[in-house]
N, CA, C and O atoms as a GROMACS GRO file, in nm:
protein
  444
    1UNK      N    1  -0.449  -2.432   0.497
    1UNK     CA    2  -0.494  -2.520   0.374
    1UNK      C    3  -0.373  -2.560   0.276
    1UNK      O    4  -0.356  -2.674   0.231
    2UNK      N    5  -0.298  -2.459   0.252
    2UNK     CA    6  -0.183  -2.495   0.171
    2UNK      C    7  -0.092  -2.606   0.230
    2UNK      O    8  -0.034  -2.691   0.162
    3UNK      N    9  -0.087  -2.594   0.367
    3UNK     CA   10  -0.001  -2.695   0.436
    3UNK      C   11  -0.068  -2.837   0.408
    3UNK      O   12   0.001  -2.934   0.377
    4UNK      N   13  -0.198  -2.844   0.422
    4UNK     CA   14  -0.280  -2.974   0.399
    4UNK      C   15  -0.265  -3.018   0.264
    4UNK      O   16  -0.254  -3.138   0.242
    5UNK      N   17  -0.264  -2.937   0.170
    5UNK     CA   18  -0.249  -2.968   0.024
    5UNK      C   19  -0.112  -3.025   0.007
    5UNK      O   20  -0.096  -3.131  -0.054
    6UNK      N   21  -0.012  -2.959   0.058
    6UNK     CA   22   0.132  -3.002   0.053
    6UNK      C   23   0.144  -3.137   0.111
    6UNK      O   24   0.207  -3.226   0.054
    7UNK      N   25   0.088  -3.152   0.216
    7UNK     CA   26   0.105  -3.290   0.286
    7UNK      C   27   0.041  -3.394   0.205
    7UNK      O   28   0.098  -3.502   0.191
    8UNK      N   29  -0.074  -3.372   0.150
    8UNK     CA   30  -0.141  -3.485   0.067
    8UNK      C   31  -0.062  -3.504  -0.062
    8UNK      O   32  -0.068  -3.614  -0.118
    9UNK      N   33   0.010  -3.406  -0.114
    9UNK     CA   34   0.099  -3.423  -0.232
    9UNK      C   35   0.235  -3.471  -0.193
    9UNK      O   36   0.316  -3.495  -0.284
   10UNK      N   37   0.269  -3.489  -0.070
   10UNK     CA   38   0.404  -3.528  -0.024
   10UNK      C   39   0.506  -3.425  -0.049
   10UNK      O   40   0.621  -3.460  -0.073
   11UNK      N   41   0.474  -3.306  -0.046
   11UNK     CA   42   0.571  -3.192  -0.062
   11UNK      C   43   0.586  -3.117   0.066
   11UNK      O   44   0.493  -3.095   0.143
   12UNK      N   45   0.704  -3.080   0.084
   12UNK     CA   46   0.734  -2.980   0.202
   12UNK      C   47   0.654  -2.861   0.190
   12UNK      O   48   0.663  -2.798   0.084
   13UNK      N   49   0.571  -2.817   0.287
   13UNK     CA   50   0.487  -2.691   0.290
   13UNK      C   51   0.566  -2.574   0.249
   13UNK      O   52   0.519  -2.498   0.164
   14UNK      N   53   0.676  -2.553   0.297
   14UNK     CA   54   0.760  -2.426   0.258
   14UNK      C   55   0.800  -2.430   0.104
   14UNK      O   56   0.787  -2.332   0.030
   15UNK      N   57   0.851  -2.550   0.062
   15UNK     CA   58   0.872  -2.558  -0.076
   15UNK      C   59   0.755  -2.542  -0.174
   15UNK      O   60   0.763  -2.490  -0.285
   16UNK      N   61   0.643  -2.598  -0.115
   16UNK     CA   62   0.510  -2.579  -0.193
   16UNK      C   63   0.464  -2.443  -0.198
   16UNK      O   64   0.407  -2.402  -0.299
   17UNK      N   65   0.485  -2.366  -0.094
   17UNK     CA   66   0.450  -2.233  -0.100
   17UNK      C   67   0.542  -2.137  -0.186
   17UNK      O   68   0.499  -2.044  -0.256
   18UNK      N   69   0.673  -2.173  -0.170
   18UNK     CA   70   0.760  -2.104  -0.255
   18UNK      C   71   0.734  -2.123  -0.404
   18UNK      O   72   0.754  -2.027  -0.479
   19UNK      N   73   0.688  -2.244  -0.454
   19UNK     CA   74   0.659  -2.270  -0.575
   19UNK      C   75   0.525  -2.205  -0.626
   19UNK      O   76   0.508  -2.179  -0.745
   20UNK      N   77   0.436  -2.181  -0.533
   20UNK     CA   78   0.300  -2.133  -0.581
   20UNK      C   79   0.259  -2.004  -0.537
   20UNK      O   80   0.145  -1.967  -0.564
   21UNK      N   81   0.346  -1.921  -0.466
   21UNK     CA   82   0.310  -1.798  -0.426
   21UNK      C   83   0.311  -1.692  -0.541
   21UNK      O   84   0.376  -1.709  -0.644
   22UNK      N   85   0.237  -1.586  -0.517
   22UNK     CA   86   0.229  -1.484  -0.614
   22UNK      C   87   0.349  -1.417  -0.628
   22UNK      O   88   0.418  -1.388  -0.530
   23UNK      N   89   0.386  -1.385  -0.759
   23UNK     CA   90   0.512  -1.323  -0.802
   23UNK      C   91   0.480  -1.186  -0.869
   23UNK      O   92   0.367  -1.170  -0.914
   24UNK      N   93   0.572  -1.088  -0.879
   24UNK     CA   94   0.547  -0.982  -0.959
   24UNK      C   95   0.541  -1.003  -1.107
   24UNK      O   96   0.626  -1.072  -1.163
   25UNK      N   97   0.442  -0.944  -1.171
   25UNK     CA   98   0.448  -0.960  -1.324
   25UNK      C   99   0.434  -0.824  -1.379
   25UNK      O  100   0.421  -0.730  -1.301
   26UNK      N  101   0.435  -0.804  -1.516
   26UNK     CA  102   0.419  -0.665  -1.571
   26UNK      C  103   0.292  -0.605  -1.532
   26UNK      O  104   0.288  -0.485  -1.506
   27UNK      N  105   0.169  -0.689  -1.524
   27UNK     CA  106   0.054  -0.642  -1.488
   27UNK      C  107   0.035  -0.624  -1.336
   27UNK      O  108  -0.044  -0.539  -1.295
   28UNK      N  109   0.105  -0.702  -1.252
   28UNK     CA  110   0.087  -0.699  -1.110
   28UNK      C  111   0.216  -0.672  -1.054
   28UNK      O  112   0.298  -0.762  -1.039
   29UNK      N  113   0.243  -0.538  -1.017
   29UNK     CA  114   0.379  -0.508  -0.972
   29UNK      C  115   0.374  -0.478  -0.824
   29UNK      O  116   0.267  -0.443  -0.775
   30UNK      N  117   0.484  -0.490  -0.749
   30UNK     CA  118   0.488  -0.476  -0.612
   30UNK      C  119   0.602  -0.372  -0.585
   30UNK      O  120   0.706  -0.376  -0.652
   31UNK      N  121   0.584  -0.281  -0.490
   31UNK     CA  122   0.684  -0.174  -0.459
   31UNK      C  123   0.799  -0.249  -0.380
   31UNK      O  124   0.912  -0.201  -0.376
   32UNK      N  125   0.766  -0.362  -0.320
   32UNK     CA  126   0.880  -0.436  -0.248
   32UNK      C  127   0.834  -0.579  -0.259
   32UNK      O  128   0.716  -0.610  -0.240
   33UNK      N  129   0.927  -0.666  -0.289
   33UNK     CA  130   0.894  -0.809  -0.304
   33UNK      C  131   1.018  -0.890  -0.243
   33UNK      O  132   1.117  -0.918  -0.311
   34UNK      N  133   1.003  -0.924  -0.106
   34UNK     CA  134   1.100  -0.995  -0.038
   34UNK      C  135   1.045  -1.124   0.019
   34UNK      O  136   1.112  -1.186   0.102
   35UNK      N  137   0.925  -1.170  -0.022
   35UNK     CA  138   0.865  -1.286   0.034
   35UNK      C  139   0.953  -1.414   0.032
   35UNK      O  140   0.961  -1.485   0.133
   36UNK      N  141   1.017  -1.441  -0.079
   36UNK     CA  142   1.112  -1.560  -0.084
   36UNK      C  143   1.212  -1.547   0.019
   36UNK      O  144   1.232  -1.646   0.091
   37UNK      N  145   1.281  -1.438   0.040
   37UNK     CA  146   1.387  -1.424   0.142
   37UNK      C  147   1.322  -1.429   0.286
   37UNK      O  148   1.384  -1.484   0.377
   38UNK      N  149   1.212  -1.377   0.305
   38UNK     CA  150   1.155  -1.379   0.441
   38UNK      C  151   1.117  -1.528   0.471
   38UNK      O  152   1.152  -1.580   0.576
   39UNK      N  153   1.055  -1.587   0.389
   39UNK     CA  154   1.011  -1.726   0.408
   39UNK      C  155   1.134  -1.827   0.434
   39UNK      O  156   1.133  -1.909   0.526
   40UNK      N  157   1.231  -1.812   0.352
   40UNK     CA  158   1.347  -1.890   0.369
   40UNK      C  159   1.421  -1.858   0.489
   40UNK      O  160   1.472  -1.950   0.553
   41UNK      N  161   1.433  -1.726   0.532
   41UNK     CA  162   1.487  -1.687   0.648
   41UNK      C  163   1.431  -1.738   0.782
   41UNK      O  164   1.502  -1.772   0.877
   42UNK      N  165   1.294  -1.739   0.780
   42UNK     CA  166   1.213  -1.794   0.880
   42UNK      C  167   1.223  -1.941   0.902
   42UNK      O  168   1.227  -1.995   1.013
   43UNK      N  169   1.227  -2.004   0.779
   43UNK     CA  170   1.240  -2.153   0.781
   43UNK      C  171   1.383  -2.202   0.837
   43UNK      O  172   1.398  -2.305   0.904
   44UNK      N  173   1.488  -2.114   0.801
   44UNK     CA  174   1.627  -2.136   0.858
   44UNK      C  175   1.633  -2.121   1.009
   44UNK      O  176   1.676  -2.211   1.081
   45UNK      N  177   1.589  -2.002   1.056
   45UNK     CA  178   1.579  -1.962   1.194
   45UNK      C  179   1.508  -2.060   1.282
   45UNK      O  180   1.547  -2.082   1.397
   46UNK      N  181   1.401  -2.119   1.228
   46UNK     CA  182   1.311  -2.213   1.304
   46UNK      C  183   1.378  -2.354   1.290
   46UNK      O  184   1.340  -2.445   1.363
   47UNK      N  185   1.474  -2.373   1.199
   47UNK     CA  186   1.533  -2.503   1.175
   47UNK      C  187   1.418  -2.590   1.120
   47UNK      O  188   1.393  -2.696   1.178
   48UNK      N  189   1.352  -2.556   1.022
   48UNK     CA  190   1.236  -2.613   0.963
   48UNK      C  191   1.260  -2.758   0.935
   48UNK      O  192   1.187  -2.846   0.981
   49UNK      N  193   1.369  -2.782   0.853
   49UNK     CA  194   1.390  -2.918   0.796
   49UNK      C  195   1.415  -3.026   0.913
   49UNK      O  196   1.384  -3.143   0.892
   50UNK      N  197   1.465  -2.990   1.025
   50UNK     CA  198   1.481  -3.078   1.142
   50UNK      C  199   1.363  -3.100   1.221
   50UNK      O  200   1.328  -3.212   1.258
   51UNK      N  201   1.291  -2.976   1.251
   51UNK     CA  202   1.190  -2.982   1.352
   51UNK      C  203   1.041  -3.004   1.304
   51UNK      O  204   0.951  -3.012   1.388
   52UNK      N  205   1.016  -3.013   1.178
   52UNK     CA  206   0.897  -3.035   1.122
   52UNK      C  207   0.875  -3.193   1.126
   52UNK      O  208   0.970  -3.271   1.116
   53UNK      N  209   0.741  -3.235   1.142
   53UNK     CA  210   0.719  -3.369   1.138
   53UNK      C  211   0.650  -3.395   0.994
   53UNK      O  212   0.554  -3.333   0.951
   54UNK      N  213   0.718  -3.499   0.928
   54UNK     CA  214   0.676  -3.532   0.787
   54UNK      C  215   0.532  -3.579   0.806
   54UNK      O  216   0.445  -3.530   0.735
   55UNK      N  217   0.505  -3.662   0.888
   55UNK     CA  218   0.363  -3.715   0.905
   55UNK      C  219   0.306  -3.656   1.035
   55UNK      O  220   0.347  -3.688   1.146
   56UNK      N  221   0.207  -3.565   1.011
   56UNK     CA  222   0.146  -3.503   1.137
   56UNK      C  223   0.087  -3.614   1.227
   56UNK      O  224   0.024  -3.711   1.184
   57UNK      N  225   0.115  -3.587   1.358
   57UNK     CA  226   0.076  -3.670   1.469
   57UNK      C  227   0.136  -3.798   1.487
   57UNK      O  228   0.076  -3.889   1.543
   58UNK      N  229   0.259  -3.809   1.439
   58UNK     CA  230   0.332  -3.939   1.437
   58UNK      C  231   0.413  -3.954   1.560
   58UNK      O  232   0.489  -4.050   1.568
   59UNK      N  233   0.404  -3.868   1.658
   59UNK     CA  234   0.462  -3.881   1.792
   59UNK      C  235   0.399  -4.001   1.856
   59UNK      O  236   0.277  -4.021   1.849
   60UNK      N  237   0.490  -4.089   1.925
   60UNK     CA  238   0.448  -4.190   2.019
   60UNK      C  239   0.361  -4.136   2.133
   60UNK      O  240   0.381  -4.023   2.176
   61UNK      N  241   0.268  -4.211   2.182
   61UNK     CA  242   0.189  -4.171   2.301
   61UNK      C  243   0.090  -4.068   2.275
   61UNK      O  244   0.073  -4.022   2.162
   62UNK      N  245   0.015  -4.025   2.392
   62UNK     CA  246  -0.110  -3.936   2.363
   62UNK      C  247  -0.075  -3.794   2.340
   62UNK      O  248  -0.164  -3.720   2.299
   63UNK      N  249   0.037  -3.750   2.360
   63UNK     CA  250   0.084  -3.616   2.344
   63UNK      C  251   0.146  -3.592   2.207
   63UNK      O  252   0.251  -3.649   2.177
   64UNK      N  253   0.081  -3.503   2.117
   64UNK     CA  254   0.124  -3.492   1.989
   64UNK      C  255   0.190  -3.346   1.979
   64UNK      O  256   0.145  -3.256   2.050
   65UNK      N  257   0.286  -3.327   1.900
   65UNK     CA  258   0.357  -3.205   1.872
   65UNK      C  259   0.378  -3.191   1.726
   65UNK      O  260   0.387  -3.290   1.652
   66UNK      N  261   0.386  -3.071   1.684
   66UNK     CA  262   0.397  -3.050   1.538
   66UNK      C  263   0.433  -2.911   1.516
   66UNK      O  264   0.434  -2.833   1.611
   67UNK      N  265   0.464  -2.872   1.390
   67UNK     CA  266   0.498  -2.748   1.338
   67UNK      C  267   0.428  -2.735   1.212
   67UNK      O  268   0.423  -2.835   1.142
   68UNK      N  269   0.372  -2.628   1.172
   68UNK     CA  270   0.314  -2.591   1.046
   68UNK      C  271   0.379  -2.462   1.000
   68UNK      O  272   0.457  -2.396   1.068
   69UNK      N  273   0.336  -2.431   0.871
   69UNK     CA  274   0.387  -2.319   0.805
   69UNK      C  275   0.274  -2.248   0.731
   69UNK      O  276   0.199  -2.312   0.657
   70UNK      N  277   0.262  -2.119   0.750
   70UNK     CA  278   0.164  -2.039   0.670
   70UNK      C  279   0.212  -1.904   0.666
   70UNK      O  280   0.293  -1.861   0.748
   71UNK      N  281   0.158  -1.827   0.561
   71UNK     CA  282   0.166  -1.681   0.552
   71UNK      C  283   0.057  -1.633   0.472
   71UNK      O  284  -0.010  -1.715   0.410
   72UNK      N  285   0.029  -1.505   0.467
   72UNK     CA  286  -0.064  -1.447   0.384
   72UNK      C  287  -0.023  -1.316   0.329
   72UNK      O  288   0.063  -1.248   0.385
   73UNK      N  289  -0.084  -1.279   0.219
   73UNK     CA  290  -0.060  -1.144   0.160
   73UNK      C  291  -0.204  -1.081   0.171
   73UNK      O  292  -0.301  -1.138   0.121
   74UNK      N  293  -0.214  -0.960   0.239
   74UNK     CA  294  -0.342  -0.907   0.246
   74UNK      C  295  -0.370  -0.804   0.136
   74UNK      O  296  -0.293  -0.709   0.120
   75UNK      N  297  -0.464  -0.820   0.071
   75UNK     CA  298  -0.504  -0.719  -0.041
   75UNK      C  299  -0.378  -0.695  -0.136
   75UNK      O  300  -0.345  -0.582  -0.170
   76UNK      N  301  -0.316  -0.802  -0.172
   76UNK     CA  302  -0.206  -0.793  -0.260
   76UNK      C  303  -0.269  -0.744  -0.395
   76UNK      O  304  -0.372  -0.796  -0.437
   77UNK      N  305  -0.205  -0.644  -0.461
   77UNK     CA  306  -0.242  -0.600  -0.589
   77UNK      C  307  -0.373  -0.516  -0.591
   77UNK      O  308  -0.462  -0.543  -0.671
   78UNK      N  309  -0.381  -0.421  -0.508
   78UNK     CA  310  -0.498  -0.324  -0.503
   78UNK      C  311  -0.507  -0.249  -0.643
   78UNK      O  312  -0.406  -0.200  -0.693
   79UNK      N  313  -0.615  -0.242  -0.696
   79UNK     CA  314  -0.632  -0.182  -0.828
   79UNK      C  315  -0.603  -0.039  -0.826
   79UNK      O  316  -0.574   0.018  -0.721
   80UNK      N  317  -0.612   0.029  -0.948
   80UNK     CA  318  -0.577   0.175  -0.942
   80UNK      C  319  -0.710   0.253  -0.939
   80UNK      O  320  -0.820   0.201  -0.954
   81UNK      N  321  -0.689   0.373  -0.919
   81UNK     CA  322  -0.792   0.477  -0.910
   81UNK      C  323  -0.773   0.577  -1.026
   81UNK      O  324  -0.661   0.590  -1.075
   82UNK      N  325  -0.873   0.647  -1.072
   82UNK     CA  326  -0.859   0.734  -1.181
   82UNK      C  327  -0.958   0.860  -1.169
   82UNK      O  328  -1.054   0.855  -1.092
   83UNK      N  329  -0.934   0.961  -1.239
   83UNK     CA  330  -1.031   1.077  -1.250
   83UNK      C  331  -1.029   1.137  -1.378
   83UNK      O  332  -0.924   1.155  -1.438
   84UNK      N  333  -1.151   1.172  -1.428
   84UNK     CA  334  -1.162   1.240  -1.565
   84UNK      C  335  -1.235   1.371  -1.530
   84UNK      O  336  -1.336   1.375  -1.460
   85UNK      N  337  -1.166   1.491  -1.591
   85UNK     CA  338  -1.231   1.616  -1.575
   85UNK      C  339  -1.280   1.654  -1.717
   85UNK      O  340  -1.195   1.649  -1.806
   86UNK      N  341  -1.393   1.686  -1.748
   86UNK     CA  342  -1.445   1.732  -1.873
   86UNK      C  343  -1.501   1.893  -1.861
   86UNK      O  344  -1.586   1.923  -1.777
   87UNK      N  345  -1.454   1.972  -1.937
   87UNK     CA  346  -1.479   2.096  -1.938
   87UNK      C  347  -1.548   2.142  -2.074
   87UNK      O  348  -1.492   2.126  -2.182
   88UNK      N  349  -1.664   2.195  -2.061
   88UNK     CA  350  -1.736   2.219  -2.199
   88UNK      C  351  -1.706   2.383  -2.235
   88UNK      O  352  -1.640   2.459  -2.164
   89UNK      N  353  -1.765   2.415  -2.351
   89UNK     CA  354  -1.727   2.555  -2.394
   89UNK      C  355  -1.787   2.662  -2.307
   89UNK      O  356  -1.737   2.775  -2.310
   90UNK      N  357  -1.894   2.636  -2.227
   90UNK     CA  358  -1.948   2.722  -2.125
   90UNK      C  359  -1.864   2.730  -2.001
   90UNK      O  360  -1.903   2.794  -1.904
   91UNK      N  361  -1.737   2.661  -2.004
   91UNK     CA  362  -1.664   2.665  -1.879
   91UNK      C  363  -1.733   2.590  -1.765
   91UNK      O  364  -1.703   2.613  -1.648
   92UNK      N  365  -1.827   2.499  -1.800
   92UNK     CA  366  -1.884   2.414  -1.687
   92UNK      C  367  -1.807   2.282  -1.697
   92UNK      O  368  -1.767   2.238  -1.804
   93UNK      N  369  -1.787   2.223  -1.581
   93UNK     CA  370  -1.703   2.106  -1.573
   93UNK      C  371  -1.780   1.986  -1.506
   93UNK      O  372  -1.877   2.009  -1.433
   94UNK      N  373  -1.741   1.870  -1.529
   94UNK     CA  374  -1.803   1.744  -1.480
   94UNK      C  375  -1.670   1.665  -1.437
   94UNK      O  376  -1.581   1.640  -1.518
   95UNK      N  377  -1.666   1.631  -1.308
   95UNK     CA  378  -1.561   1.540  -1.264
   95UNK      C  379  -1.603   1.409  -1.241
   95UNK      O  380  -1.693   1.393  -1.158
   96UNK      N  381  -1.550   1.301  -1.304
   96UNK     CA  382  -1.575   1.177  -1.289
   96UNK      C  383  -1.466   1.098  -1.211
   96UNK      O  384  -1.351   1.093  -1.255
   97UNK      N  385  -1.503   1.037  -1.097
   97UNK     CA  386  -1.386   0.973  -1.012
   97UNK      C  387  -1.411   0.834  -0.992
   97UNK      O  388  -1.522   0.794  -0.957
   98UNK      N  389  -1.307   0.751  -1.014
   98UNK     CA  390  -1.311   0.618  -0.990
   98UNK      C  391  -1.225   0.580  -0.886
   98UNK      O  392  -1.105   0.605  -0.900
   99UNK      N  393  -1.270   0.515  -0.769
   99UNK     CA  394  -1.184   0.495  -0.655
   99UNK      C  395  -1.195   0.346  -0.626
   99UNK      O  396  -1.304   0.289  -0.626
  100UNK      N  397  -1.076   0.280  -0.601
  100UNK     CA  398  -1.082   0.152  -0.565
  100UNK      C  399  -1.128   0.130  -0.423
  100UNK      O  400  -1.077   0.192  -0.330
  101UNK      N  401  -1.229   0.040  -0.407
  101UNK     CA  402  -1.287   0.011  -0.279
  101UNK      C  403  -1.200  -0.089  -0.204
  101UNK      O  404  -1.203  -0.208  -0.234
  102UNK      N  405  -1.117  -0.041  -0.100
  102UNK     CA  406  -1.050  -0.130  -0.024
  102UNK      C  407  -1.093  -0.137   0.126
  102UNK      O  408  -1.020  -0.184   0.212
  103UNK      N  409  -1.200  -0.095   0.146
  103UNK     CA  410  -1.268  -0.113   0.277
  103UNK      C  411  -1.296   0.015   0.349
  103UNK      O  412  -1.393   0.025   0.424
  104UNK      N  413  -1.210   0.115   0.326
  104UNK     CA  414  -1.218   0.233   0.407
  104UNK      C  415  -1.330   0.316   0.350
  104UNK      O  416  -1.362   0.304   0.232
  105UNK      N  417  -1.394   0.405   0.434
  105UNK     CA  418  -1.509   0.486   0.379
  105UNK      C  419  -1.441   0.611   0.306
  105UNK      O  420  -1.355   0.681   0.361
  106UNK      N  421  -1.485   0.631   0.183
  106UNK     CA  422  -1.438   0.749   0.105
  106UNK      C  423  -1.538   0.855   0.118
  106UNK      O  424  -1.657   0.838   0.093
  107UNK      N  425  -1.485   0.966   0.158
  107UNK     CA  426  -1.565   1.093   0.175
  107UNK      C  427  -1.488   1.204   0.090
  107UNK      O  428  -1.384   1.256   0.131
  108UNK      N  429  -1.548   1.239  -0.034
  108UNK     CA  430  -1.491   1.342  -0.108
  108UNK      C  431  -1.494   1.479  -0.045
  108UNK      O  432  -1.589   1.502   0.030
  109UNK      N  433  -1.406   1.571  -0.064
  109UNK     CA  434  -1.401   1.703   0.005
  109UNK      C  435  -1.519   1.785  -0.017
  109UNK      O  436  -1.548   1.870   0.068
  110UNK      N  437  -1.596   1.768  -0.128
  110UNK     CA  438  -1.718   1.854  -0.162
  110UNK      C  439  -1.839   1.801  -0.091
  110UNK      O  440  -1.942   1.868  -0.097
  111UNK      N  441  -1.839   1.687  -0.024
  111UNK     CA  442  -1.959   1.640   0.052
  111UNK      C  443  -1.963   1.707   0.186
  111UNK      O  444  -2.055   1.682   0.265
   0.00000   0.00000   0.00000
């Protein structure tokens, strides 16, 4: 989809992605952020500037060739989990647990 939007705007899809991809912020931090380097390295190794077709399907004849660009970040920025333990004067406790749902089944050890 980004490839198509870039084409309609007349922008190179690699440049368009580099300008619009998610970046670390104070609220959204990454343990490792090397996307820019990875994308640039891939484009260089593929020889993107020479091999891509500015106009898709512009080859002469019935056989069309082309190259596209895409990448994805899966579940970037998973939220945090937390727990609160309340103990009253009778030494009874209540444990409140908040777990981020990222698709795996959660089974607490007390079940």
